[in-house]
mmCIF file of the C-alpha atoms, coordinates in Angstrom:
data_MODEL
# 
_entry.id   MODEL 
# 
loop_
_atom_site.group_PDB 
_atom_site.id 
_atom_site.type_symbol 
_atom_site.label_atom_id 
_atom_site.label_alt_id 
_atom_site.label_comp_id 
_atom_site.label_asym_id 
_atom_site.label_entity_id 
_atom_site.label_seq_id 
_atom_site.pdbx_PDB_ins_code 
_atom_site.Cartn_x 
_atom_site.Cartn_y 
_atom_site.Cartn_z 
_atom_site.occupancy 
_atom_site.B_iso_or_equiv 
_atom_site.pdbx_formal_charge 
_atom_site.auth_seq_id 
_atom_site.auth_comp_id 
_atom_site.auth_asym_id 
_atom_site.auth_atom_id 
_atom_site.pdbx_PDB_model_num 
ATOM 1   C CA . MET A 1 1   ? 161.963 110.098 71.787 1.00 0.00 ? 1   MET A CA 1 
ATOM 2   C CA . ASP A 1 2   ? 164.214 110.682 74.816 1.00 0.00 ? 2   ASP A CA 1 
ATOM 3   C CA . SER A 1 3   ? 164.164 107.514 76.889 1.00 0.00 ? 3   SER A CA 1 
ATOM 4   C CA . GLU A 1 4   ? 164.446 109.639 80.000 1.00 0.00 ? 4   GLU A CA 1 
ATOM 5   C CA . GLN A 1 5   ? 161.390 111.721 79.127 1.00 0.00 ? 5   GLN A CA 1 
ATOM 6   C CA . ALA A 1 6   ? 158.583 111.070 81.563 1.00 0.00 ? 6   ALA A CA 1 
ATOM 7   C CA . ALA A 1 7   ? 155.566 109.225 80.198 1.00 0.00 ? 7   ALA A CA 1 
ATOM 8   C CA . PRO A 1 8   ? 152.243 111.097 80.255 1.00 0.00 ? 8   PRO A CA 1 
ATOM 9   C CA . ALA A 1 9   ? 150.534 110.756 83.597 1.00 0.00 ? 9   ALA A CA 1 
ATOM 10  C CA . THR A 1 10  ? 147.658 108.295 83.676 1.00 0.00 ? 10  THR A CA 1 
ATOM 11  C CA . PRO A 1 11  ? 144.418 110.105 84.516 1.00 0.00 ? 11  PRO A CA 1 
ATOM 12  C CA . THR A 1 12  ? 143.086 109.337 87.952 1.00 0.00 ? 12  THR A CA 1 
ATOM 13  C CA . LEU A 1 13  ? 139.620 107.933 88.481 1.00 0.00 ? 13  LEU A CA 1 
ATOM 14  C CA . ALA A 1 14  ? 138.585 111.330 89.833 1.00 0.00 ? 14  ALA A CA 1 
ATOM 15  C CA . GLU A 1 15  ? 139.822 113.065 86.668 1.00 0.00 ? 15  GLU A CA 1 
ATOM 16  C CA . LEU A 1 16  ? 138.056 110.548 84.433 1.00 0.00 ? 16  LEU A CA 1 
ATOM 17  C CA . ALA A 1 17  ? 134.849 110.998 86.420 1.00 0.00 ? 17  ALA A CA 1 
ATOM 18  C CA . ARG A 1 18  ? 135.156 114.786 86.005 1.00 0.00 ? 18  ARG A CA 1 
ATOM 19  C CA . ARG A 1 19  ? 135.549 114.417 82.238 1.00 0.00 ? 19  ARG A CA 1 
ATOM 20  C CA . VAL A 1 20  ? 132.557 112.097 81.986 1.00 0.00 ? 20  VAL A CA 1 
ATOM 21  C CA . GLN A 1 21  ? 130.428 114.508 84.030 1.00 0.00 ? 21  GLN A CA 1 
ATOM 22  C CA . HIS A 1 22  ? 131.492 117.372 81.767 1.00 0.00 ? 22  HIS A CA 1 
ATOM 23  C CA . LEU A 1 23  ? 130.447 115.449 78.654 1.00 0.00 ? 23  LEU A CA 1 
ATOM 24  C CA . GLN A 1 24  ? 127.147 114.497 80.278 1.00 0.00 ? 24  GLN A CA 1 
ATOM 25  C CA . ASP A 1 25  ? 126.483 118.119 81.182 1.00 0.00 ? 25  ASP A CA 1 
ATOM 26  C CA . MET A 1 26  ? 127.178 119.186 77.591 1.00 0.00 ? 26  MET A CA 1 
ATOM 27  C CA . LEU A 1 27  ? 124.713 116.623 76.232 1.00 0.00 ? 27  LEU A CA 1 
ATOM 28  C CA . GLU A 1 28  ? 122.044 117.523 78.791 1.00 0.00 ? 28  GLU A CA 1 
ATOM 29  C CA . ILE A 1 29  ? 122.301 121.231 77.954 1.00 0.00 ? 29  ILE A CA 1 
ATOM 30  C CA . GLN A 1 30  ? 121.908 120.479 74.253 1.00 0.00 ? 30  GLN A CA 1 
ATOM 31  C CA . GLN A 1 31  ? 118.916 118.250 74.993 1.00 0.00 ? 31  GLN A CA 1 
ATOM 32  C CA . LEU A 1 32  ? 117.361 121.019 77.060 1.00 0.00 ? 32  LEU A CA 1 
ATOM 33  C CA . GLN A 1 33  ? 117.731 123.496 74.215 1.00 0.00 ? 33  GLN A CA 1 
ATOM 34  C CA . SER A 1 34  ? 116.238 120.968 71.796 1.00 0.00 ? 34  SER A CA 1 
ATOM 35  C CA . LYS A 1 35  ? 113.306 120.439 74.178 1.00 0.00 ? 35  LYS A CA 1 
ATOM 36  C CA . TYR A 1 36  ? 112.643 124.180 74.260 1.00 0.00 ? 36  TYR A CA 1 
ATOM 37  C CA . ALA A 1 37  ? 112.706 124.365 70.436 1.00 0.00 ? 37  ALA A CA 1 
ATOM 38  C CA . HIS A 1 38  ? 110.344 121.395 70.200 1.00 0.00 ? 38  HIS A CA 1 
ATOM 39  C CA . TYR A 1 39  ? 107.798 122.835 72.636 1.00 0.00 ? 39  TYR A CA 1 
ATOM 40  C CA . LEU A 1 40  ? 107.897 126.183 70.855 1.00 0.00 ? 40  LEU A CA 1 
ATOM 41  C CA . PHE A 1 41  ? 107.485 124.604 67.412 1.00 0.00 ? 41  PHE A CA 1 
ATOM 42  C CA . THR A 1 42  ? 104.658 122.285 68.488 1.00 0.00 ? 42  THR A CA 1 
ATOM 43  C CA . GLN A 1 43  ? 102.923 125.095 70.422 1.00 0.00 ? 43  GLN A CA 1 
ATOM 44  C CA . ARG A 1 44  ? 103.137 123.344 73.791 1.00 0.00 ? 44  ARG A CA 1 
ATOM 45  C CA . PHE A 1 45  ? 103.677 126.738 75.377 1.00 0.00 ? 45  PHE A CA 1 
ATOM 46  C CA . GLU A 1 46  ? 102.310 125.691 78.770 1.00 0.00 ? 46  GLU A CA 1 
ATOM 47  C CA . ARG A 1 47  ? 105.170 123.196 79.209 1.00 0.00 ? 47  ARG A CA 1 
ATOM 48  C CA . ILE A 1 48  ? 108.023 125.559 78.391 1.00 0.00 ? 48  ILE A CA 1 
ATOM 49  C CA . VAL A 1 49  ? 108.400 127.333 81.721 1.00 0.00 ? 49  VAL A CA 1 
ATOM 50  C CA . ASP A 1 50  ? 108.082 124.378 84.096 1.00 0.00 ? 50  ASP A CA 1 
ATOM 51  C CA . GLU A 1 51  ? 110.235 122.048 82.022 1.00 0.00 ? 51  GLU A CA 1 
ATOM 52  C CA . CYS A 1 52  ? 112.852 124.413 80.576 1.00 0.00 ? 52  CYS A CA 1 
ATOM 53  C CA . PHE A 1 53  ? 113.385 127.505 82.760 1.00 0.00 ? 53  PHE A CA 1 
ATOM 54  C CA . ALA A 1 54  ? 115.009 127.912 86.167 1.00 0.00 ? 54  ALA A CA 1 
ATOM 55  C CA . LEU A 1 55  ? 112.315 127.640 88.828 1.00 0.00 ? 55  LEU A CA 1 
ATOM 56  C CA . HIS A 1 56  ? 114.260 128.855 91.860 1.00 0.00 ? 56  HIS A CA 1 
ATOM 57  C CA . SER A 1 57  ? 116.167 131.918 90.657 1.00 0.00 ? 57  SER A CA 1 
ATOM 58  C CA . PRO A 1 58  ? 114.790 135.467 90.727 1.00 0.00 ? 58  PRO A CA 1 
ATOM 59  C CA . GLU A 1 59  ? 117.238 136.283 87.902 1.00 0.00 ? 59  GLU A CA 1 
ATOM 60  C CA . VAL A 1 60  ? 115.479 134.124 85.304 1.00 0.00 ? 60  VAL A CA 1 
ATOM 61  C CA . SER A 1 61  ? 114.684 136.066 82.127 1.00 0.00 ? 61  SER A CA 1 
ATOM 62  C CA . VAL A 1 62  ? 113.838 135.704 78.445 1.00 0.00 ? 62  VAL A CA 1 
ATOM 63  C CA . GLU A 1 63  ? 113.729 137.972 75.414 1.00 0.00 ? 63  GLU A CA 1 
ATOM 64  C CA . PHE A 1 64  ? 113.568 137.485 71.656 1.00 0.00 ? 64  PHE A CA 1 
ATOM 65  C CA . SER A 1 65  ? 113.560 139.981 68.806 1.00 0.00 ? 65  SER A CA 1 
ATOM 66  C CA . ASP A 1 66  ? 111.616 143.059 69.933 1.00 0.00 ? 66  ASP A CA 1 
ATOM 67  C CA . SER A 1 67  ? 109.651 141.229 72.646 1.00 0.00 ? 67  SER A CA 1 
ATOM 68  C CA . GLY A 1 68  ? 111.296 143.171 75.453 1.00 0.00 ? 68  GLY A CA 1 
ATOM 69  C CA . VAL A 1 69  ? 112.794 141.508 78.527 1.00 0.00 ? 69  VAL A CA 1 
ATOM 70  C CA . TYR A 1 70  ? 110.570 139.373 80.748 1.00 0.00 ? 70  TYR A CA 1 
ATOM 71  C CA . ARG A 1 71  ? 111.983 138.795 84.230 1.00 0.00 ? 71  ARG A CA 1 
ATOM 72  C CA . GLY A 1 72  ? 110.813 136.353 86.885 1.00 0.00 ? 72  GLY A CA 1 
ATOM 73  C CA . LEU A 1 73  ? 108.749 133.199 86.526 1.00 0.00 ? 73  LEU A CA 1 
ATOM 74  C CA . GLU A 1 74  ? 105.332 134.833 86.621 1.00 0.00 ? 74  GLU A CA 1 
ATOM 75  C CA . HIS A 1 75  ? 106.133 137.334 83.883 1.00 0.00 ? 75  HIS A CA 1 
ATOM 76  C CA . ILE A 1 76  ? 107.684 134.567 81.765 1.00 0.00 ? 76  ILE A CA 1 
ATOM 77  C CA . ARG A 1 77  ? 104.579 132.433 82.286 1.00 0.00 ? 77  ARG A CA 1 
ATOM 78  C CA . ALA A 1 78  ? 102.428 135.361 81.141 1.00 0.00 ? 78  ALA A CA 1 
ATOM 79  C CA . LEU A 1 79  ? 104.583 135.693 78.034 1.00 0.00 ? 79  LEU A CA 1 
ATOM 80  C CA . TYR A 1 80  ? 104.136 132.082 76.934 1.00 0.00 ? 80  TYR A CA 1 
ATOM 81  C CA . ARG A 1 81  ? 100.440 132.100 77.870 1.00 0.00 ? 81  ARG A CA 1 
ATOM 82  C CA . ALA A 1 82  ? 100.063 135.025 75.471 1.00 0.00 ? 82  ALA A CA 1 
ATOM 83  C CA . PHE A 1 83  ? 101.571 132.909 72.719 1.00 0.00 ? 83  PHE A CA 1 
ATOM 84  C CA . ALA A 1 84  ? 98.734  130.413 73.098 1.00 0.00 ? 84  ALA A CA 1 
ATOM 85  C CA . ALA A 1 85  ? 96.626  132.795 70.985 1.00 0.00 ? 85  ALA A CA 1 
ATOM 86  C CA . THR A 1 86  ? 98.681  131.729 67.964 1.00 0.00 ? 86  THR A CA 1 
ATOM 87  C CA . ARG A 1 87  ? 97.067  128.261 68.074 1.00 0.00 ? 87  ARG A CA 1 
ATOM 88  C CA . LYS A 1 88  ? 93.980  129.884 66.569 1.00 0.00 ? 88  LYS A CA 1 
ATOM 89  C CA . VAL A 1 89  ? 95.918  131.186 63.543 1.00 0.00 ? 89  VAL A CA 1 
ATOM 90  C CA . PRO A 1 90  ? 95.583  128.722 60.633 1.00 0.00 ? 90  PRO A CA 1 
ATOM 91  C CA . GLY A 1 91  ? 98.934  127.228 59.669 1.00 0.00 ? 91  GLY A CA 1 
ATOM 92  C CA . PHE A 1 92  ? 100.877 129.149 62.304 1.00 0.00 ? 92  PHE A CA 1 
ATOM 93  C CA . PHE A 1 93  ? 104.289 127.886 63.377 1.00 0.00 ? 93  PHE A CA 1 
ATOM 94  C CA . ILE A 1 94  ? 107.542 129.105 64.943 1.00 0.00 ? 94  ILE A CA 1 
ATOM 95  C CA . LEU A 1 95  ? 110.737 127.225 64.119 1.00 0.00 ? 95  LEU A CA 1 
ATOM 96  C CA . HIS A 1 96  ? 113.848 128.343 66.046 1.00 0.00 ? 96  HIS A CA 1 
ATOM 97  C CA . MET A 1 97  ? 116.578 125.780 65.542 1.00 0.00 ? 97  MET A CA 1 
ATOM 98  C CA . ALA A 1 98  ? 119.657 126.019 67.770 1.00 0.00 ? 98  ALA A CA 1 
ATOM 99  C CA . VAL A 1 99  ? 122.884 124.971 66.048 1.00 0.00 ? 99  VAL A CA 1 
ATOM 100 C CA . ASN A 1 100 ? 126.659 125.587 66.371 1.00 0.00 ? 100 ASN A CA 1 
ATOM 101 C CA . PRO A 1 101 ? 126.613 125.396 70.173 1.00 0.00 ? 101 PRO A CA 1 
ATOM 102 C CA . TYR A 1 102 ? 129.532 126.983 72.002 1.00 0.00 ? 102 TYR A CA 1 
ATOM 103 C CA . ILE A 1 103 ? 129.066 126.022 75.639 1.00 0.00 ? 103 ILE A CA 1 
ATOM 104 C CA . VAL A 1 104 ? 131.294 126.798 78.620 1.00 0.00 ? 104 VAL A CA 1 
ATOM 105 C CA . ILE A 1 105 ? 130.453 125.089 81.905 1.00 0.00 ? 105 ILE A CA 1 
ATOM 106 C CA . ALA A 1 106 ? 131.596 126.709 85.160 1.00 0.00 ? 106 ALA A CA 1 
ATOM 107 C CA . ALA A 1 107 ? 134.394 125.060 87.105 1.00 0.00 ? 107 ALA A CA 1 
ATOM 108 C CA . ASP A 1 108 ? 131.941 124.127 89.862 1.00 0.00 ? 108 ASP A CA 1 
ATOM 109 C CA . GLY A 1 109 ? 129.555 122.495 87.344 1.00 0.00 ? 109 GLY A CA 1 
ATOM 110 C CA . ARG A 1 110 ? 126.565 124.515 88.556 1.00 0.00 ? 110 ARG A CA 1 
ATOM 111 C CA . SER A 1 111 ? 126.109 126.993 85.704 1.00 0.00 ? 111 SER A CA 1 
ATOM 112 C CA . ALA A 1 112 ? 126.986 127.429 82.037 1.00 0.00 ? 112 ALA A CA 1 
ATOM 113 C CA . ARG A 1 113 ? 127.131 130.108 79.365 1.00 0.00 ? 113 ARG A CA 1 
ATOM 114 C CA . SER A 1 114 ? 126.568 129.610 75.659 1.00 0.00 ? 114 SER A CA 1 
ATOM 115 C CA . HIS A 1 115 ? 126.243 131.045 72.174 1.00 0.00 ? 115 HIS A CA 1 
ATOM 116 C CA . TRP A 1 116 ? 124.203 129.353 69.449 1.00 0.00 ? 116 TRP A CA 1 
ATOM 117 C CA . LEU A 1 117 ? 123.086 130.213 65.935 1.00 0.00 ? 117 LEU A CA 1 
ATOM 118 C CA . SER A 1 118 ? 119.417 129.954 65.035 1.00 0.00 ? 118 SER A CA 1 
ATOM 119 C CA . PRO A 1 119 ? 118.352 129.575 61.413 1.00 0.00 ? 119 PRO A CA 1 
ATOM 120 C CA . GLY A 1 120 ? 114.598 129.776 61.743 1.00 0.00 ? 120 GLY A CA 1 
ATOM 121 C CA . ALA A 1 121 ? 111.285 130.625 60.181 1.00 0.00 ? 121 ALA A CA 1 
ATOM 122 C CA . VAL A 1 122 ? 107.744 131.603 61.100 1.00 0.00 ? 122 VAL A CA 1 
ATOM 123 C CA . GLY A 1 123 ? 104.634 131.164 59.034 1.00 0.00 ? 123 GLY A CA 1 
ATOM 124 C CA . SER A 1 124 ? 100.885 130.910 58.722 1.00 0.00 ? 124 SER A CA 1 
ATOM 125 C CA . ASN A 1 125 ? 98.417  130.311 55.918 1.00 0.00 ? 125 ASN A CA 1 
ATOM 126 C CA . SER A 1 126 ? 98.980  133.864 54.698 1.00 0.00 ? 126 SER A CA 1 
ATOM 127 C CA . SER A 1 127 ? 102.643 134.679 55.378 1.00 0.00 ? 127 SER A CA 1 
ATOM 128 C CA . ALA A 1 128 ? 106.152 133.249 55.534 1.00 0.00 ? 128 ALA A CA 1 
ATOM 129 C CA . ALA A 1 129 ? 109.261 134.806 57.067 1.00 0.00 ? 129 ALA A CA 1 
ATOM 130 C CA . TRP A 1 130 ? 112.882 134.058 57.889 1.00 0.00 ? 130 TRP A CA 1 
ATOM 131 C CA . VAL A 1 131 ? 114.204 134.611 61.419 1.00 0.00 ? 131 VAL A CA 1 
ATOM 132 C CA . TRP A 1 132 ? 117.978 134.067 61.540 1.00 0.00 ? 132 TRP A CA 1 
ATOM 133 C CA . GLY A 1 133 ? 120.474 135.112 64.178 1.00 0.00 ? 133 GLY A CA 1 
ATOM 134 C CA . PRO A 1 134 ? 122.331 134.317 67.402 1.00 0.00 ? 134 PRO A CA 1 
ATOM 135 C CA . TYR A 1 135 ? 121.022 132.940 70.684 1.00 0.00 ? 135 TYR A CA 1 
ATOM 136 C CA . TYR A 1 136 ? 122.806 133.961 73.905 1.00 0.00 ? 136 TYR A CA 1 
ATOM 137 C CA . ILE A 1 137 ? 121.780 131.620 76.713 1.00 0.00 ? 137 ILE A CA 1 
ATOM 138 C CA . ASP A 1 138 ? 122.911 131.056 80.307 1.00 0.00 ? 138 ASP A CA 1 
ATOM 139 C CA . TYR A 1 139 ? 122.016 127.931 82.235 1.00 0.00 ? 139 TYR A CA 1 
ATOM 140 C CA . VAL A 1 140 ? 121.904 126.867 85.866 1.00 0.00 ? 140 VAL A CA 1 
ATOM 141 C CA . LYS A 1 141 ? 121.712 123.416 87.413 1.00 0.00 ? 141 LYS A CA 1 
ATOM 142 C CA . GLU A 1 142 ? 118.788 123.008 89.821 1.00 0.00 ? 142 GLU A CA 1 
ATOM 143 C CA . ALA A 1 143 ? 118.288 119.773 91.766 1.00 0.00 ? 143 ALA A CA 1 
ATOM 144 C CA . GLY A 1 144 ? 120.651 118.034 89.364 1.00 0.00 ? 144 GLY A CA 1 
ATOM 145 C CA . ALA A 1 145 ? 118.869 119.220 86.193 1.00 0.00 ? 145 ALA A CA 1 
ATOM 146 C CA . TRP A 1 146 ? 119.987 121.927 83.766 1.00 0.00 ? 146 TRP A CA 1 
ATOM 147 C CA . ARG A 1 147 ? 117.600 124.849 83.293 1.00 0.00 ? 147 ARG A CA 1 
ATOM 148 C CA . ILE A 1 148 ? 117.587 128.044 81.234 1.00 0.00 ? 148 ILE A CA 1 
ATOM 149 C CA . LEU A 1 149 ? 118.465 131.072 83.369 1.00 0.00 ? 149 LEU A CA 1 
ATOM 150 C CA . HIS A 1 150 ? 118.721 133.796 80.697 1.00 0.00 ? 150 HIS A CA 1 
ATOM 151 C CA . SER A 1 151 ? 117.723 133.444 77.047 1.00 0.00 ? 151 SER A CA 1 
ATOM 152 C CA . ASN A 1 152 ? 118.105 136.091 74.366 1.00 0.00 ? 152 ASN A CA 1 
ATOM 153 C CA . LEU A 1 153 ? 117.406 135.480 70.678 1.00 0.00 ? 153 LEU A CA 1 
ATOM 154 C CA . ALA A 1 154 ? 118.656 138.560 68.824 1.00 0.00 ? 154 ALA A CA 1 
ATOM 155 C CA . PRO A 1 155 ? 118.083 137.763 65.133 1.00 0.00 ? 155 PRO A CA 1 
ATOM 156 C CA . LEU A 1 156 ? 120.137 139.478 62.483 1.00 0.00 ? 156 LEU A CA 1 
ATOM 157 C CA . PHE A 1 157 ? 117.048 139.687 60.314 1.00 0.00 ? 157 PHE A CA 1 
ATOM 158 C CA . ARG A 1 158 ? 113.382 138.683 60.372 1.00 0.00 ? 158 ARG A CA 1 
ATOM 159 C CA . ASN A 1 159 ? 111.859 139.408 57.005 1.00 0.00 ? 159 ASN A CA 1 
ATOM 160 C CA . ARG A 1 160 ? 109.192 138.076 54.674 1.00 0.00 ? 160 ARG A CA 1 
ATOM 161 C CA . TYR A 1 161 ? 110.258 135.117 52.537 1.00 0.00 ? 161 TYR A CA 1 
ATOM 162 C CA . GLU A 1 162 ? 109.610 136.823 49.224 1.00 0.00 ? 162 GLU A CA 1 
ATOM 163 C CA . VAL A 1 163 ? 111.752 139.898 50.005 1.00 0.00 ? 163 VAL A CA 1 
ATOM 164 C CA . SER A 1 164 ? 115.533 139.998 50.484 1.00 0.00 ? 164 SER A CA 1 
ATOM 165 C CA . TRP A 1 165 ? 116.659 141.065 53.954 1.00 0.00 ? 165 TRP A CA 1 
ATOM 166 C CA . ALA A 1 166 ? 118.803 143.711 52.227 1.00 0.00 ? 166 ALA A CA 1 
ATOM 167 C CA . GLN A 1 167 ? 115.749 145.161 50.468 1.00 0.00 ? 167 GLN A CA 1 
ATOM 168 C CA . ALA A 1 168 ? 113.145 144.789 53.204 1.00 0.00 ? 168 ALA A CA 1 
ATOM 169 C CA . THR A 1 169 ? 111.992 148.095 54.644 1.00 0.00 ? 169 THR A CA 1 
ATOM 170 C CA . ASP A 1 170 ? 110.370 146.394 57.639 1.00 0.00 ? 170 ASP A CA 1 
ATOM 171 C CA . HIS A 1 171 ? 111.667 143.441 59.618 1.00 0.00 ? 171 HIS A CA 1 
ATOM 172 C CA . GLY A 1 172 ? 108.509 142.573 61.468 1.00 0.00 ? 172 GLY A CA 1 
ATOM 173 C CA . THR A 1 173 ? 107.621 142.401 65.133 1.00 0.00 ? 173 THR A CA 1 
ATOM 174 C CA . VAL A 1 174 ? 106.582 139.829 67.715 1.00 0.00 ? 174 VAL A CA 1 
ATOM 175 C CA . ARG A 1 175 ? 104.738 142.440 69.754 1.00 0.00 ? 175 ARG A CA 1 
ATOM 176 C CA . GLY A 1 176 ? 101.531 142.036 67.766 1.00 0.00 ? 176 GLY A CA 1 
ATOM 177 C CA . VAL A 1 177 ? 100.613 138.697 69.377 1.00 0.00 ? 177 VAL A CA 1 
ATOM 178 C CA . LEU A 1 178 ? 101.840 139.545 72.859 1.00 0.00 ? 178 LEU A CA 1 
ATOM 179 C CA . THR A 1 179 ? 99.379  140.890 75.386 1.00 0.00 ? 179 THR A CA 1 
ATOM 180 C CA . ALA A 1 180 ? 101.904 140.404 78.217 1.00 0.00 ? 180 ALA A CA 1 
ATOM 181 C CA . GLN A 1 181 ? 103.959 143.502 78.966 1.00 0.00 ? 181 GLN A CA 1 
ATOM 182 C CA . PRO A 1 182 ? 107.767 143.289 79.297 1.00 0.00 ? 182 PRO A CA 1 
ATOM 183 C CA . ASP A 1 183 ? 109.814 144.566 82.215 1.00 0.00 ? 183 ASP A CA 1 
ATOM 184 C CA . ALA A 1 184 ? 112.327 146.360 79.993 1.00 0.00 ? 184 ALA A CA 1 
ATOM 185 C CA . PRO A 1 185 ? 113.089 146.986 76.301 1.00 0.00 ? 185 PRO A CA 1 
ATOM 186 C CA . SER A 1 186 ? 115.013 144.356 74.329 1.00 0.00 ? 186 SER A CA 1 
ATOM 187 C CA . THR A 1 187 ? 118.738 144.639 74.966 1.00 0.00 ? 187 THR A CA 1 
ATOM 188 C CA . LEU A 1 188 ? 120.403 143.637 71.661 1.00 0.00 ? 188 LEU A CA 1 
ATOM 189 C CA . TYR A 1 189 ? 117.888 143.294 68.857 1.00 0.00 ? 189 TYR A CA 1 
ATOM 190 C CA . ARG A 1 190 ? 117.597 145.976 66.201 1.00 0.00 ? 190 ARG A CA 1 
ATOM 191 C CA . PRO A 1 191 ? 115.741 145.520 62.906 1.00 0.00 ? 191 PRO A CA 1 
ATOM 192 C CA . PHE A 1 192 ? 118.127 144.966 60.002 1.00 0.00 ? 192 PHE A CA 1 
ATOM 193 C CA . ASN A 1 193 ? 116.557 147.682 57.867 1.00 0.00 ? 193 ASN A CA 1 
ATOM 194 C CA . GLU A 1 194 ? 118.047 150.123 60.423 1.00 0.00 ? 194 GLU A CA 1 
ATOM 195 C CA . LEU A 1 195 ? 121.193 148.191 61.260 1.00 0.00 ? 195 LEU A CA 1 
ATOM 196 C CA . LYS A 1 196 ? 122.353 147.675 57.667 1.00 0.00 ? 196 LYS A CA 1 
ATOM 197 C CA . ARG A 1 197 ? 123.274 151.355 57.362 1.00 0.00 ? 197 ARG A CA 1 
ATOM 198 C CA . GLU A 1 198 ? 126.066 150.881 59.919 1.00 0.00 ? 198 GLU A CA 1 
ATOM 199 C CA . ALA A 1 199 ? 129.485 149.248 59.937 1.00 0.00 ? 199 ALA A CA 1 
ATOM 200 C CA . ASP A 1 200 ? 130.576 146.753 62.627 1.00 0.00 ? 200 ASP A CA 1 
ATOM 201 C CA . ILE A 1 201 ? 126.984 145.753 63.262 1.00 0.00 ? 201 ILE A CA 1 
ATOM 202 C CA . PHE A 1 202 ? 127.879 143.206 65.957 1.00 0.00 ? 202 PHE A CA 1 
ATOM 203 C CA . ARG A 1 203 ? 129.895 145.569 68.148 1.00 0.00 ? 203 ARG A CA 1 
ATOM 204 C CA . ASN A 1 204 ? 127.336 145.378 70.974 1.00 0.00 ? 204 ASN A CA 1 
ATOM 205 C CA . HIS A 1 205 ? 127.060 141.586 70.924 1.00 0.00 ? 205 HIS A CA 1 
ATOM 206 C CA . PRO A 1 206 ? 128.911 139.583 73.583 1.00 0.00 ? 206 PRO A CA 1 
ATOM 207 C CA . GLU A 1 207 ? 132.137 137.683 72.952 1.00 0.00 ? 207 GLU A CA 1 
ATOM 208 C CA . LEU A 1 208 ? 132.232 133.909 73.156 1.00 0.00 ? 208 LEU A CA 1 
ATOM 209 C CA . PRO A 1 209 ? 132.060 132.872 76.824 1.00 0.00 ? 209 PRO A CA 1 
ATOM 210 C CA . GLU A 1 210 ? 135.380 132.338 78.593 1.00 0.00 ? 210 GLU A CA 1 
ATOM 211 C CA . PRO A 1 211 ? 136.153 129.585 81.137 1.00 0.00 ? 211 PRO A CA 1 
ATOM 212 C CA . TYR A 1 212 ? 134.992 130.633 84.596 1.00 0.00 ? 212 TYR A CA 1 
# 
């Protein structure tokens, strides 16, 4: 090593504090996503909006599979209230794990963008199905706490357990249990029985988020 080569600069306290805050933000975002998955799985639908979604942004939205897009707090509340009907279905559950997080936090630390993968399943006493695919989620920090701003689960397939996704002629729907009406059609999701006839099936999906 050249004796005249400058030694690496020692990080300042401000830089170390910035790094610690960044790591804390990453952990808090992952905890938030785990909280959402837990409330969905345990059917605590009434807690999802107030504890997981942005409460002070008119841009807040959610969609999953063919649900359509629900915009604004009141429409999102109506969506999760509609899901309460599933508590009456014997054995019903929804399991949407969120793994492989790729999270980019804005330079100002006030928002974040992410991609996740979700290997999941749904079931009842009379049916079982896989629901696997990507989550695209944006977050915003409100009053020091991270919240979901936009959430889109666009599964690659959602098919009955006993039938291969390549052979399934129908990939199910979430519309059957939803009495709440969406504000717009789903933006990315297409059933795999249609999509599998095409090449480059992810061409309309977003790239990994870039630093911003």
